[in-house]
Every structure is written in C-alpha cells, then in structure tokens.
MIKELUM-178323 format. One record per residue (C-alpha): x negated, y, z; residue in one letter. Coordinates in steps of 0.05 Angstrom, whole numbers, plus 5000, padded with zeros to 4 digits. Last residue first. Example, Ala and Ser with C-alpha at 12.3 -4.5 7.8 and 13.67 -1.06 7.14 Angstrom:
2
[[4727; 4979; 5143]; "s"] [[4754; 4910; 5156]; "a"] 
! end
This chain:
654
[[4926; 4484; 4791]; "x"] [[4865; 4499; 4833]; "x"] [[4839; 4553; 4786]; "x"] [[4852; 4534; 4713]; "x"] [[4824; 4599; 4687]; "x"] [[4761; 4566; 4659]; "x"] [[4770; 4491; 4664]; "x"] [[4753; 4476; 4591]; "x"] [[4762; 4413; 4549]; "x"] [[4785; 4361; 4599]; "x"] [[4809; 4297; 4564]; "x"] [[4748; 4258; 4586]; "x"] [[4766; 4270; 4658]; "x"] [[4830; 4229; 4647]; "x"] [[4887; 4261; 4684]; "x"] [[4936; 4231; 4733]; "x"] [[4995; 4276; 4747]; "x"] [[4994; 4315; 4812]; "x"] [[5042; 4296; 4867]; "x"] [[5108; 4335; 4873]; "x"] [[5124; 4350; 4946]; "x"] [[5192; 4380; 4964]; "x"] [[5200; 4430; 5020]; "x"] [[5267; 4445; 5051]; "x"] [[5309; 4503; 5076]; "x"] [[5379; 4486; 5096]; "x"] [[5438; 4508; 5054]; "x"] [[5477; 4573; 5055]; "x"] [[5431; 4629; 5034]; "x"] [[5472; 4691; 5022]; "x"] [[5501; 4700; 4952]; "x"] [[5468; 4748; 4903]; "x"] [[5431; 4693; 4866]; "x"] [[5361; 4670; 4851]; "x"] [[5352; 4607; 4809]; "x"] [[5302; 4560; 4841]; "x"] [[5344; 4518; 4889]; "x"] [[5299; 4463; 4914]; "x"] [[5322; 4392; 4898]; "x"] [[5370; 4338; 4921]; "x"] [[5432; 4377; 4904]; "x"] [[5410; 4443; 4934]; "x"] [[5359; 4454; 4989]; "x"] [[5335; 4526; 4997]; "x"] [[5261; 4537; 4987]; "x"] [[5193; 4505; 4988]; "x"] [[5159; 4471; 4928]; "x"] [[5096; 4433; 4948]; "x"] [[5048; 4423; 4890]; "x"] [[4999; 4371; 4866]; "x"] [[4950; 4335; 4913]; "x"] [[4892; 4345; 4864]; "x"] [[4898; 4420; 4872]; "x"] [[4949; 4438; 4926]; "x"] [[4990; 4493; 4895]; "x"] [[5043; 4519; 4944]; "x"] [[5106; 4541; 4906]; "x"] [[5146; 4588; 4952]; "x"] [[5219; 4599; 4933]; "x"] [[5274; 4649; 4943]; "x"] [[5233; 4698; 4983]; "x"] [[5261; 4739; 5041]; "x"] [[5262; 4695; 5104]; "x"] [[5227; 4644; 5060]; "x"] [[5160; 4678; 5074]; "x"] [[5164; 4657; 5147]; "x"] [[5173; 4583; 5128]; "x"] [[5116; 4577; 5077]; "x"] [[5063; 4571; 5132]; "x"] [[5100; 4512; 5163]; "x"] [[5110; 4476; 5097]; "x"] [[5037; 4485; 5077]; "x"] [[5013; 4461; 5145]; "x"] [[5056; 4398; 5142]; "x"] [[5034; 4383; 5071]; "x"] [[4961; 4392; 5089]; "x"] [[4969; 4350; 5152]; "x"] [[4996; 4293; 5110]; "x"] [[4939; 4298; 5060]; "x"] [[4884; 4303; 5114]; "x"] [[4840; 4363; 5097]; "x"] [[4869; 4413; 5146]; "x"] [[4856; 4488; 5141]; "x"] [[4814; 4517; 5197]; "x"] [[4833; 4573; 5245]; "x"] [[4906; 4554; 5237]; "x"] [[4952; 4614; 5229]; "x"] [[4989; 4660; 5277]; "x"] [[5030; 4715; 5243]; "x"] [[5007; 4787; 5235]; "x"] [[5040; 4795; 5167]; "x"] [[4970; 4798; 5136]; "x"] [[4953; 4732; 5171]; "x"] [[5014; 4699; 5140]; "x"] [[4994; 4721; 5070]; "x"] [[4922; 4700; 5082]; "x"] [[4946; 4630; 5103]; "x"] [[4985; 4625; 5037]; "x"] [[4922; 4645; 4999]; "x"] [[4882; 4590; 5033]; "x"] [[4938; 4538; 5019]; "x"] [[4945; 4556; 4946]; "x"] [[4993; 4611; 4929]; "x"] [[5051; 4610; 4880]; "x"] [[5101; 4665; 4896]; "x"] [[5175; 4673; 4880]; "x"] [[5229; 4724; 4895]; "x"] [[5188; 4784; 4918]; "x"] [[5224; 4846; 4944]; "x"] [[5208; 4829; 5016]; "x"] [[5134; 4830; 4997]; "x"] [[5139; 4905; 4985]; "x"] [[5147; 4916; 5060]; "x"] [[5075; 4937; 5064]; "x"] [[5007; 4902; 5065]; "x"] [[5044; 4838; 5046]; "x"] [[5046; 4856; 4971]; "x"] [[4969; 4858; 4970]; "x"] [[4951; 4800; 5018]; "x"] [[4937; 4748; 4964]; "x"] [[4880; 4789; 4936]; "x"] [[4825; 4763; 4982]; "x"] [[4853; 4692; 4980]; "x"] [[4852; 4687; 4904]; "x"] [[4897; 4695; 4842]; "x"] [[4959; 4718; 4882]; "x"] [[5012; 4701; 4829]; "x"] [[5073; 4741; 4850]; "x"] [[5139; 4726; 4816]; "x"] [[5191; 4782; 4818]; "x"] [[5266; 4775; 4808]; "x"] [[5300; 4841; 4788]; "x"] [[5355; 4866; 4835]; "x"] [[5353; 4937; 4806]; "x"] [[5331; 4975; 4868]; "x"] [[5290; 4918; 4896]; "x"] [[5255; 4908; 4829]; "x"] [[5238; 4982; 4824]; "x"] [[5208; 4982; 4894]; "x"] [[5171; 4917; 4878]; "x"] [[5143; 4948; 4815]; "x"] [[5119; 5010; 4851]; "x"] [[5088; 4973; 4909]; "x"] [[5052; 4925; 4862]; "x"] [[5025; 4984; 4822]; "x"] [[5001; 5019; 4886]; "x"] [[4967; 4954; 4909]; "x"] [[4925; 4953; 4845]; "x"] [[4929; 4895; 4795]; "x"] [[4887; 4832; 4805]; "x"] [[4943; 4795; 4841]; "x"] [[4980; 4784; 4775]; "x"] [[5053; 4804; 4779]; "x"] [[5107; 4768; 4740]; "x"] [[5173; 4805; 4728]; "x"] [[5236; 4765; 4713]; "x"] [[5304; 4780; 4682]; "x"] [[5277; 4848; 4658]; "x"] [[5324; 4908; 4657]; "x"] [[5290; 4948; 4712]; "x"] [[5223; 4942; 4679]; "x"] [[5245; 4994; 4630]; "x"] [[5211; 4998; 4562]; "x"] [[5257; 4950; 4528]; "x"] [[5225; 4899; 4483]; "x"] [[5205; 4883; 4411]; "x"] [[5153; 4828; 4412]; "x"] [[5079; 4816; 4424]; "x"] [[5053; 4750; 4453]; "x"] [[5042; 4716; 4386]; "x"] [[4998; 4774; 4366]; "x"] [[4950; 4759; 4424]; "x"] [[4889; 4744; 4382]; "x"] [[4891; 4810; 4344]; "x"] [[4903; 4851; 4406]; "x"] [[4846; 4817; 4443]; "x"] [[4798; 4825; 4384]; "x"] [[4814; 4899; 4380]; "x"] [[4799; 4906; 4454]; "x"] [[4733; 4870; 4444]; "x"] [[4716; 4918; 4388]; "x"] [[4729; 4978; 4432]; "x"] [[4786; 5019; 4461]; "x"] [[4792; 4977; 4524]; "x"] [[4857; 4942; 4541]; "x"] [[4895; 4953; 4606]; "x"] [[4955; 4908; 4618]; "x"] [[5030; 4902; 4610]; "x"] [[5056; 4838; 4577]; "x"] [[5129; 4837; 4554]; "x"] [[5150; 4765; 4546]; "x"] [[5185; 4733; 4486]; "x"] [[5198; 4662; 4508]; "x"] [[5188; 4601; 4462]; "x"] [[5146; 4559; 4509]; "x"] [[5084; 4584; 4474]; "x"] [[5105; 4655; 4494]; "x"] [[5111; 4636; 4567]; "x"] [[5044; 4601; 4568]; "x"] [[5009; 4661; 4535]; "x"] [[5042; 4709; 4584]; "x"] [[5017; 4669; 4644]; "x"] [[4947; 4665; 4613]; "x"] [[4946; 4740; 4598]; "x"] [[4965; 4758; 4669]; "x"] [[4912; 4711; 4698]; "x"] [[4857; 4735; 4652]; "x"] [[4831; 4697; 4592]; "x"] [[4810; 4702; 4520]; "x"] [[4757; 4662; 4485]; "x"] [[4692; 4676; 4447]; "x"] [[4643; 4622; 4426]; "x"] [[4569; 4612; 4433]; "x"] [[4534; 4551; 4406]; "x"] [[4472; 4511; 4422]; "x"] [[4400; 4497; 4405]; "x"] [[4352; 4512; 4462]; "x"] [[4296; 4564; 4456]; "x"] [[4239; 4558; 4505]; "x"] [[4221; 4573; 4577]; "x"] [[4273; 4525; 4606]; "x"] [[4290; 4462; 4569]; "x"] [[4365; 4447; 4574]; "x"] [[4385; 4375; 4581]; "x"] [[4442; 4340; 4544]; "x"] [[4427; 4377; 4480]; "x"] [[4477; 4419; 4442]; "x"] [[4479; 4474; 4494]; "x"] [[4543; 4511; 4507]; "x"] [[4553; 4586; 4515]; "x"] [[4623; 4612; 4530]; "x"] [[4639; 4686; 4522]; "x"] [[4703; 4709; 4557]; "x"] [[4746; 4769; 4538]; "x"] [[4792; 4784; 4596]; "x"] [[4864; 4806; 4607]; "x"] [[4893; 4828; 4673]; "x"] [[4963; 4834; 4701]; "x"] [[5036; 4855; 4693]; "x"] [[5082; 4803; 4663]; "x"] [[5153; 4821; 4642]; "x"] [[5204; 4768; 4622]; "x"] [[5253; 4750; 4567]; "x"] [[5247; 4818; 4534]; "x"] [[5311; 4853; 4511]; "x"] [[5311; 4876; 4440]; "x"] [[5326; 4949; 4432]; "x"] [[5389; 4978; 4399]; "x"] [[5428; 4979; 4465]; "x"] [[5371; 5016; 4499]; "x"] [[5375; 5072; 4448]; "x"] [[5449; 5082; 4462]; "x"] [[5437; 5083; 4536]; "x"] [[5384; 5136; 4527]; "x"] [[5310; 5118; 4531]; "x"] [[5272; 5143; 4592]; "x"] [[5228; 5204; 4583]; "x"] [[5282; 5253; 4606]; "x"] [[5294; 5210; 4667]; "x"] [[5220; 5209; 4684]; "x"] [[5216; 5285; 4676]; "x"] [[5277; 5294; 4721]; "x"] [[5245; 5250; 4775]; "x"] [[5180; 5289; 4770]; "x"] [[5217; 5354; 4782]; "x"] [[5256; 5323; 4840]; "x"] [[5191; 5299; 4873]; "x"] [[5159; 5367; 4863]; "x"] [[5219; 5403; 4893]; "x"] [[5216; 5356; 4954]; "x"] [[5141; 5368; 4962]; "x"] [[5152; 5444; 4956]; "x"] [[5206; 5442; 5009]; "x"] [[5160; 5402; 5054]; "x"] [[5103; 5451; 5044]; "x"] [[5149; 5511; 5060]; "x"] [[5174; 5480; 5125]; "x"] [[5106; 5454; 5147]; "x"] [[5074; 5521; 5130]; "x"] [[5125; 5557; 5172]; "x"] [[5114; 5511; 5231]; "x"] [[5038; 5520; 5225]; "x"] [[5047; 5596; 5218]; "x"] [[5087; 5600; 5282]; "x"] [[5041; 5555; 5322]; "x"] [[4980; 5598; 5303]; "x"] [[5019; 5661; 5322]; "x"] [[5034; 5632; 5390]; "x"] [[4961; 5611; 5397]; "x"] [[4938; 5681; 5378]; "x"] [[4984; 5711; 5431]; "x"] [[4956; 5667; 5486]; "x"] [[4924; 5721; 5528]; "x"] [[4894; 5756; 5467]; "x"] [[4823; 5750; 5494]; "x"] [[4833; 5679; 5517]; "x"] [[4864; 5656; 5451]; "x"] [[4808; 5692; 5414]; "x"] [[4756; 5654; 5455]; "x"] [[4787; 5586; 5439]; "x"] [[4794; 5603; 5365]; "x"] [[4722; 5628; 5363]; "x"] [[4692; 5567; 5396]; "x"] [[4734; 5517; 5355]; "x"] [[4712; 5552; 5291]; "x"] [[4638; 5558; 5307]; "x"] [[4626; 5487; 5331]; "x"] [[4625; 5457; 5261]; "x"] [[4563; 5497; 5242]; "x"] [[4530; 5543; 5292]; "x"] [[4538; 5574; 5361]; "x"] [[4475; 5613; 5377]; "x"] [[4503; 5648; 5439]; "x"] [[4496; 5718; 5408]; "x"] [[4526; 5695; 5343]; "x"] [[4586; 5664; 5378]; "x"] [[4595; 5726; 5421]; "x"] [[4596; 5771; 5359]; "x"] [[4647; 5726; 5325]; "x"] [[4690; 5727; 5388]; "x"] [[4690; 5804; 5391]; "x"] [[4709; 5810; 5317]; "x"] [[4763; 5758; 5327]; "x"] [[4792; 5796; 5386]; "x"] [[4799; 5858; 5343]; "x"] [[4833; 5816; 5289]; "x"] [[4881; 5787; 5342]; "x"] [[4901; 5857; 5365]; "x"] [[4913; 5878; 5293]; "x"] [[4954; 5815; 5277]; "x"] [[5001; 5821; 5336]; "x"] [[5056; 5845; 5290]; "x"] [[5047; 5785; 5245]; "x"] [[5095; 5740; 5283]; "x"] [[5159; 5773; 5259]; "x"] [[5130; 5779; 5189]; "x"] [[5124; 5704; 5179]; "x"] [[5052; 5683; 5165]; "x"] [[5034; 5687; 5091]; "x"] [[5033; 5622; 5050]; "x"] [[4972; 5609; 5008]; "x"] [[4981; 5553; 4957]; "x"] [[4913; 5524; 4941]; "x"] [[4906; 5475; 4883]; "x"] [[4857; 5418; 4875]; "x"] [[4808; 5396; 4822]; "x"] [[4806; 5330; 4784]; "x"] [[4827; 5367; 4719]; "x"] [[4876; 5313; 4700]; "x"] [[4922; 5362; 4665]; "x"] [[4983; 5327; 4694]; "x"] [[4961; 5343; 4765]; "x"] [[4955; 5417; 4754]; "x"] [[5019; 5420; 4713]; "x"] [[5057; 5385; 4768]; "x"] [[5027; 5430; 4822]; "x"] [[5047; 5493; 4783]; "x"] [[5118; 5466; 4771]; "x"] [[5125; 5450; 4845]; "x"] [[5102; 5521; 4864]; "x"] [[5152; 5551; 4815]; "x"] [[5208; 5509; 4845]; "x"] [[5186; 5526; 4916]; "x"] [[5193; 5601; 4905]; "x"] [[5157; 5664; 4880]; "x"] [[5092; 5633; 4858]; "x"] [[5031; 5678; 4858]; "x"] [[4967; 5684; 4818]; "x"] [[4896; 5712; 4819]; "x"] [[4899; 5721; 4895]; "x"] [[4888; 5790; 4923]; "x"] [[4841; 5814; 4978]; "x"] [[4852; 5863; 5035]; "x"] [[4870; 5805; 5081]; "x"] [[4945; 5814; 5083]; "x"] [[4998; 5770; 5116]; "x"] [[4956; 5769; 5181]; "x"] [[4941; 5712; 5228]; "x"] [[4915; 5667; 5172]; "x"] [[4885; 5720; 5127]; "x"] [[4938; 5722; 5072]; "x"] [[4921; 5738; 4999]; "x"] [[4963; 5795; 4974]; "x"] [[4992; 5770; 4908]; "x"] [[5062; 5790; 4930]; "x"] [[5130; 5760; 4910]; "x"] [[5123; 5697; 4951]; "x"] [[5073; 5641; 4959]; "x"] [[5002; 5661; 4941]; "x"] [[4966; 5625; 4885]; "x"] [[4895; 5596; 4880]; "x"] [[4873; 5549; 4824]; "x"] [[4807; 5517; 4843]; "x"] [[4753; 5516; 4789]; "x"] [[4696; 5509; 4840]; "x"] [[4668; 5577; 4819]; "x"] [[4737; 5607; 4832]; "x"] [[4739; 5575; 4900]; "x"] [[4670; 5606; 4915]; "x"] [[4695; 5675; 4896]; "x"] [[4756; 5667; 4940]; "x"] [[4711; 5646; 4998]; "x"] [[4664; 5705; 4985]; "x"] [[4722; 5753; 4994]; "x"] [[4750; 5716; 5055]; "x"] [[4686; 5718; 5096]; "x"] [[4711; 5676; 5154]; "x"] [[4742; 5690; 5222]; "x"] [[4808; 5704; 5186]; "x"] [[4819; 5631; 5171]; "x"] [[4834; 5625; 5097]; "x"] [[4905; 5625; 5068]; "x"] [[4964; 5606; 5112]; "x"] [[4960; 5536; 5082]; "x"] [[4991; 5490; 5029]; "x"] [[4938; 5446; 4997]; "x"] [[4957; 5414; 4930]; "x"] [[4912; 5354; 4919]; "x"] [[4868; 5337; 4859]; "x"] [[4801; 5326; 4894]; "x"] [[4738; 5356; 4865]; "x"] [[4739; 5431; 4874]; "x"] [[4785; 5429; 4934]; "x"] [[4734; 5384; 4966]; "x"] [[4680; 5436; 4952]; "x"] [[4721; 5488; 4989]; "x"] [[4740; 5444; 5049]; "x"] [[4666; 5427; 5058]; "x"] [[4660; 5494; 5092]; "x"] [[4603; 5540; 5072]; "x"] [[4546; 5559; 5119]; "x"] [[4493; 5581; 5070]; "x"] [[4462; 5619; 5129]; "x"] [[4440; 5680; 5089]; "x"] [[4497; 5690; 5040]; "x"] [[4542; 5659; 5093]; "x"] [[4534; 5721; 5137]; "x"] [[4607; 5710; 5154]; "x"] [[4625; 5639; 5140]; "x"] [[4647; 5617; 5071]; "x"] [[4712; 5578; 5077]; "x"] [[4754; 5533; 5120]; "x"] [[4828; 5523; 5106]; "x"] [[4887; 5548; 5146]; "x"] [[4944; 5516; 5183]; "x"] [[4951; 5452; 5142]; "x"] [[5000; 5420; 5093]; "x"] [[4980; 5369; 5041]; "x"] [[5019; 5354; 4977]; "x"] [[5001; 5303; 4923]; "x"] [[5002; 5238; 4964]; "x"] [[4971; 5183; 4921]; "x"] [[4944; 5143; 4982]; "x"] [[4871; 5155; 4962]; "x"] [[4889; 5228; 4948]; "x"] [[4917; 5234; 5019]; "x"] [[4855; 5201; 5049]; "x"] [[4806; 5247; 5012]; "x"] [[4848; 5309; 5026]; "x"] [[4851; 5292; 5100]; "x"] [[4776; 5289; 5105]; "x"] [[4769; 5356; 5068]; "x"] [[4821; 5391; 5111]; "x"] [[4792; 5361; 5174]; "x"] [[4808; 5291; 5200]; "x"] [[4814; 5279; 5274]; "x"] [[4772; 5226; 5306]; "x"] [[4759; 5154; 5324]; "x"] [[4696; 5112; 5320]; "x"] [[4682; 5043; 5292]; "x"] [[4609; 5058; 5282]; "x"] [[4609; 5046; 5207]; "x"] [[4675; 5081; 5199]; "x"] [[4655; 5144; 5237]; "x"] [[4588; 5146; 5201]; "x"] [[4617; 5138; 5131]; "x"] [[4672; 5190; 5144]; "x"] [[4628; 5244; 5173]; "x"] [[4604; 5276; 5108]; "x"] [[4675; 5282; 5082]; "x"] [[4700; 5314; 5147]; "x"] [[4716; 5280; 5212]; "x"] [[4716; 5321; 5276]; "x"] [[4699; 5266; 5325]; "x"] [[4742; 5245; 5383]; "x"] [[4708; 5236; 5451]; "x"] [[4760; 5267; 5496]; "x"] [[4818; 5226; 5470]; "x"] [[4886; 5248; 5497]; "x"] [[4915; 5276; 5432]; "x"] [[4884; 5221; 5390]; "x"] [[4915; 5166; 5433]; "x"] [[4983; 5201; 5435]; "x"] [[4985; 5206; 5360]; "x"] [[4967; 5132; 5355]; "x"] [[5023; 5113; 5403]; "x"] [[5073; 5155; 5364]; "x"] [[5053; 5119; 5301]; "x"] [[5007; 5151; 5251]; "x"] [[5014; 5158; 5175]; "x"] [[4951; 5152; 5133]; "x"] [[4902; 5116; 5178]; "x"] [[4827; 5116; 5163]; "x"] [[4793; 5059; 5199]; "x"] [[4733; 5060; 5245]; "x"] [[4768; 5055; 5311]; "x"] [[4823; 5104; 5292]; "x"] [[4810; 5158; 5240]; "x"] [[4869; 5205; 5228]; "x"] [[4919; 5227; 5176]; "x"] [[4990; 5250; 5192]; "x"] [[5038; 5227; 5137]; "x"] [[5104; 5263; 5144]; "x"] [[5163; 5239; 5101]; "x"] [[5202; 5294; 5066]; "x"] [[5274; 5319; 5069]; "x"] [[5268; 5385; 5105]; "x"] [[5284; 5357; 5173]; "x"] [[5230; 5304; 5163]; "x"] [[5176; 5356; 5153]; "x"] [[5201; 5396; 5213]; "x"] [[5200; 5332; 5256]; "x"] [[5128; 5319; 5235]; "x"] [[5109; 5390; 5256]; "x"] [[5144; 5381; 5323]; "x"] [[5108; 5315; 5337]; "x"] [[5041; 5347; 5322]; "x"] [[5058; 5407; 5365]; "x"] [[5081; 5363; 5423]; "x"] [[5015; 5325; 5420]; "x"] [[4971; 5386; 5417]; "x"] [[5009; 5420; 5473]; "x"] [[4996; 5361; 5518]; "x"] [[4936; 5366; 5516]; "x"] [[4895; 5426; 5493]; "x"] [[4897; 5453; 5422]; "x"] [[4855; 5454; 5359]; "x"] [[4803; 5400; 5368]; "x"] [[4836; 5332; 5370]; "x"] [[4908; 5349; 5351]; "x"] [[4893; 5408; 5304]; "x"] [[4838; 5363; 5277]; "x"] [[4895; 5316; 5255]; "x"] [[4913; 5336; 5185]; "x"] [[4981; 5329; 5153]; "x"] [[5001; 5296; 5087]; "x"] [[5072; 5310; 5061]; "x"] [[5112; 5256; 5026]; "x"] [[5169; 5266; 4977]; "x"] [[5204; 5203; 4951]; "x"] [[5179; 5167; 4889]; "x"] [[5205; 5100; 4914]; "x"] [[5135; 5071; 4918]; "x"] [[5113; 5134; 4954]; "x"] [[5168; 5129; 5006]; "x"] [[5153; 5055; 5015]; "x"] [[5078; 5068; 5023]; "x"] [[5091; 5122; 5075]; "x"] [[5142; 5084; 5117]; "x"] [[5096; 5023; 5114]; "x"] [[5037; 5062; 5145]; "x"] [[4976; 5068; 5100]; "x"] [[4913; 5037; 5128]; "x"] [[4846; 5051; 5096]; "x"] [[4778; 5019; 5107]; "x"] [[4783; 4944; 5099]; "x"] [[4849; 4946; 5063]; "x"] [[4918; 4959; 5091]; "x"] [[4990; 4974; 5075]; "x"] [[5017; 4966; 5145]; "x"] [[5062; 4917; 5181]; "x"] [[5093; 4936; 5247]; "x"] [[5154; 4890; 5244]; "x"] [[5116; 4827; 5262]; "x"] [[5155; 4763; 5251]; "x"] [[5152; 4709; 5304]; "x"] [[5127; 4640; 5285]; "x"] [[5130; 4569; 5312]; "x"] [[5072; 4528; 5286]; "x"] [[5043; 4496; 5349]; "x"] [[5104; 4451; 5360]; "x"] [[5101; 4426; 5289]; "x"] [[5077; 4354; 5302]; "x"] [[5125; 4347; 5361]; "x"] [[5190; 4369; 5330]; "x"] [[5201; 4300; 5300]; "x"] [[5205; 4275; 5372]; "x"] [[5277; 4298; 5377]; "x"] [[5297; 4246; 5325]; "x"] [[5308; 4187; 5372]; "x"] [[5351; 4231; 5416]; "x"] [[5400; 4243; 5360]; "x"] [[5413; 4168; 5354]; "x"] [[5393; 4132; 5291]; "x"] [[5443; 4096; 5248]; "x"] [[5454; 4156; 5202]; "x"] [[5379; 4159; 5188]; "x"] [[5372; 4088; 5163]; "x"] [[5387; 4105; 5091]; "x"] [[5338; 4164; 5093]; "x"] [[5275; 4128; 5119]; "x"] [[5250; 4112; 5048]; "x"] [[5249; 4187; 5034]; "x"] [[5198; 4200; 5089]; "x"] [[5215; 4248; 5145]; "x"] [[5194; 4316; 5169]; "x"] [[5234; 4369; 5204]; "x"] [[5205; 4439; 5203]; "x"] [[5208; 4480; 5267]; "x"] [[5237; 4545; 5293]; "x"] [[5281; 4573; 5238]; "x"] [[5291; 4501; 5214]; "x"] [[5251; 4479; 5154]; "x"] [[5271; 4411; 5128]; "x"] [[5207; 4379; 5102]; "x"] [[5220; 4327; 5048]; "x"] [[5171; 4276; 5022]; "x"] [[5174; 4248; 4951]; "x"] [[5235; 4237; 4909]; "x"] [[5309; 4236; 4930]; "x"] [[5342; 4180; 4891]; "x"] [[5356; 4137; 4952]; "x"] [[5390; 4194; 4986]; "x"] [[5436; 4207; 4927]; "x"] [[5458; 4134; 4926]; "x"] [[5467; 4133; 5001]; "x"] [[5517; 4189; 4996]; "x"] [[5507; 4254; 5033]; "x"] [[5560; 4281; 5082]; "x"] [[5532; 4239; 5139]; "x"] [[5464; 4266; 5120]; "x"] [[5484; 4338; 5132]; "x"] [[5517; 4319; 5198]; "x"] [[5451; 4293; 5225]; "x"] [[5413; 4357; 5213]; "x"] [[5471; 4399; 5239]; "x"] [[5468; 4355; 5302]; "x"] [[5393; 4364; 5305]; "x"] [[5400; 4440; 5304]; "x"] [[5448; 4436; 5363]; "x"] [[5403; 4387; 5399]; "x"] [[5347; 4437; 5410]; "x"] [[5326; 4403; 5475]; "x"] [[5256; 4375; 5462]; "x"] [[5214; 4335; 5510]; "x"] [[5263; 4282; 5534]; "x"] [[5257; 4235; 5475]; "x"] [[5184; 4248; 5460]; "x"] [[5156; 4193; 5503]; "x"] [[5196; 4141; 5464]; "x"] [[5158; 4160; 5402]; "x"] [[5175; 4190; 5335]; "x"] [[5136; 4206; 5271]; "x"] [[5173; 4157; 5227]; "x"] 
! end
C-alpha cells in the first residue's frame, strides 16, 4: 500500500473516502478476490490506487489510513479549459466556427483591415462588434479573420478584437504578406485576399467586406493591381461587397475580373455596377441576382462546378445614404491628385485617400462607409443562410427514402480511414552485399490504419462499411480485389451505424463532420489516433465530446491533454507503476465525456479506463447518466515468442 503515517493529516477530502469505503462494504469478499490486476479509482480530483491483494483488508482499515493514497497523484489535478480551438501550426479556427461548419450552419467570414487600417479607435472596435452582431441577428455565425502573433485566426474573441483595434504596429496582411507575418510572429488585419485564403481553408463559402480592391487609376502604366482580383480568380469564395472602391479604375477592374474568370453579379433588379459610395459607377455587370435565393443558387452552382475561381456579388449602397455620393466623388478626385503629388504608392494609397476623403467631406464619407458595411453584412448573412438551406435541401433529396432504407442491409460498423499498398523486399541471404545484386523477393501487401481495423472486424464476422480514398490505377484495382471480404450491402447514412471508427489520418474537417453527425444521432464513435501528431485532431474543437472510445498510447494521450490546455508531465515515465499512474491520471479528463479510454502500453499491455461495473469497465454506451465510480483496469500483455513474429508493419505499439 502507498500509505505512510506522515500522510494521515495531509489530506482532508474525507467525503470522497467515505464513498470509497462504503463501496467496498457493499462488495462481497468473493468478488473482491476475483478482481484482476491493478485498479485505479478516478475521483474528480485524484485517482485512488490499490493492489487487488489488498482488497479483503480494506474494510478493516480506518479512513485516515487511506488518505495518503492521494499523495502520488497530488500533481495531477486538472481543470478543464473552455476556450479550445480547432488549431494547427498556422491556422486557428474558433470552436463556434468549427461547430457551425460541422453542423452545416451558415457562417460569414469578415475581414479585419477595417479594424487595423480603416477606422480610428474606438470606432473600429465598435464597428467590428456591430457587424458581428448584425450577422448573428440574421441567423449566421460571424468569423472575423485576423493574424495574431504569427497565427491566422478564423473567428476572434472579444479580447482579440480589442487587441487588433488598439494595436499601432499591425500589418496589412495580403497573400504576399502571410509568410512574412507568420515567420516573424507578427499581428495584423487581413485584406480581402488574405481573408479569402483563410476562409477557404476553413471551408467558409461566403465572405462579406466593404469593397474590394482593383486596378488603380493609371494602372496601365503603374501595373498597380490589387491582389484581391487575382485571389478571386483562384480561390472559390463568394465575396459580397459594395462593388469596387470608387478611388479605382472600375472599368479596367471589371475587365481584369473577366480575364481571371470571375463571375460578377449585382444584387437587385439592376445590372448597374456600384462604385462603393454610389449605387452607379457608369459600368454594368454581366449578371444580376434579384434576391438572396438567386444569389445562393449562383454560389452553389459556382462551387459545385469546381472551377477554383471566386464569385463577386456587388451590393449597391442603400439609397438613403447615396445622396452624398457626388460630394464624396469630388473629394475622391481631390484626394487622388494629392496622393499622386505626394508620391503615395502601393498599399498606402487606399488608407491615404480614405482618410483624406473623410476630412474633405467632414465625416460624411465615413458615415456612408458604415452604412454600406452594415448593409453588406445583412445581405451577406441572408445569402449565407439561403445557401445553407439550399444545401440542406439538396442533401435531403439525395438521401434514401425511408422505404429505401428499410430494404437496405444495415452495416455492423462504419470505419473511416486510410488504405495503403505496401511493397516488402526481403533478401534471401543473411547479409546484403552492397554494390552488387542480392537475391531476394518482393511481395505486395495492404495496410493503412482504417483498412486494418476493417479487416479485423470483417474477419470477426462483422460486416463493416469502410470509407476511404482509392486511386484510379492498378494499385487501386488490387486494393478493391483484395478487400472483397470487407465489402457488403450497407446503408449510406452514417447516422444509422451502431459504431463509427475514425482513423487519425483523415482530415480535421471530416472528423468534425462525423462527430457532429454522431452527436445528433447518438452514434458511438471510436477514435484511433495513429500517432502523437494526429492525436490532437478531434480535440482542436468540441468534436472530442462526441467521441465514445479512443485508444491512444501514452504519448498520444499526453497530446490530447495538451490540446485541451491541461497540464501534462514534461517527460513520460518509464517505471511500470508510474506509467500506469500517469495513464490513469491523463485519462481522467477525457472521461468527462468519453465512455472508455483504452491506453495501449506496448509490452506492458493495455489500461482500460471508464466506469466501474461488476468488477470490470463498462464498455457498452448507454443513455443513462454515469452512476458508478470511474476506474482503470490493467491487462498485461500476453507473452509472445519472437520466432512467431511474421511482420510488424502496422502493429504500432499494440
């Protein structure tokens, strides 16, 4: 027993210890003697550890004598972090955004140069907050994009918005600036092109801004063309704006967009292309959409064609704010002339002119700017909602009817993961001679974590549905031929599966989608992390709360805890007892939501952690709330003769 006299007066959580003692008073000696291995009872604060041979004597011990069992775990108390983000090394998507996307809810991307370079503080902050509120009020989730300390954030907290609004050293981050800002750990507001890149990376189809950049006046000589235009030509995002900033050459901008293959449509009954502060620019758009439903249908068709080019929806400024357009246009001409005379070039032109125009119009241009931004946010949010509804209807139409579902054979489980074709070369001599030909043999085998799991299930008599990507080549044909025993009739909907297994090699977006579906339909999900770098994927958002089982090794388990922002040991232990204690402690936070954590320990076997039930760990998930104590049961590895090992490829640490 891990107990000393010095520990008696150290710990005071006697209430938990009384429950601990009462449990064993209700348990027969016969059952206690049959309990295998080592148990770790996991209290919300600390695990309790005792050896199975100590069980019969437990009832005779005083409560005080067991207080010392807390000692070895005193450094492993955890607090859960609620501010968890979907993250990789460069991009961070806020949980509210990733959850909305996983549930196919409308999301609207917003730029941040209006915060860092468009307005003074505190007007920039209040405007950003107001725009986000407008997006929410119309049924969508706002995702303001910015660069903070070298990481691209999609969805900003109020603290992050405040930081950008007050920062005096923020960069204006376009496509060309992203590598530098990230490498230097800098912060800045994303332009239209920078925001499009981040939004597309996060799978957000609709982006709202004030106005896009374009070909600058005298651009035929200066070649000063905004990166917004080329980004629209290569990034499939729908940009909702008030047209092109009126300080630019609108005619040449429209010509350039045509060259880039960008579909341009005005919003409303007219094809008059807006000029930011004015509903008419003197130019016409090739197309127009009369309402949000038409706009959503245009976006859906653009995305479904896979053209890899964007779409510009130009929304005219509301008429009540367009009356000052003539005065603003005159001020623009003056500001453009001043910029040319002072030698203002490149990225500094737009901020200079906007600031000067605001001064010349005594704030009227800023008021008009605010009005069109609010209007764009409203229209863009309505379009995003219409697009989400359109996509929902298409998914429903593509799903099998109830009658069709009844005629299909239900799969036993669904596995989503990778499949590999491996080539194994073996020499026939004990020593290979370099520089000359060696006799040997080459054979082909099939692997991949997802395939291996499916193979095992099928050989156990199950009929799993395996979802993976297979190349259209000879190797793909070989895979399909070899895996015939894994193919069966099955329903197409993951929502009906009794179990879904996720391979950590699949993308985060796929994991988020499956977890969202599993949460909605109460489908158990098993996550196999595959390695420490990939173990974090479900834990980058709240998707991990939809998991039922996971089977990490100790390093992967530590990564999961680190991703949740929980304290973890700097070095993993090597002593067998310390390994078990560490595994139990790191499993405890996950069991707030998971049914069972199976920690694989290589030659030490496995540690199964979960709710205690009848001398074992409860594995079958149920709708009832957890009632019993949490425990961890250690199963040592079976002895294996090294001569019986044929191939260790794909075995991992199992």
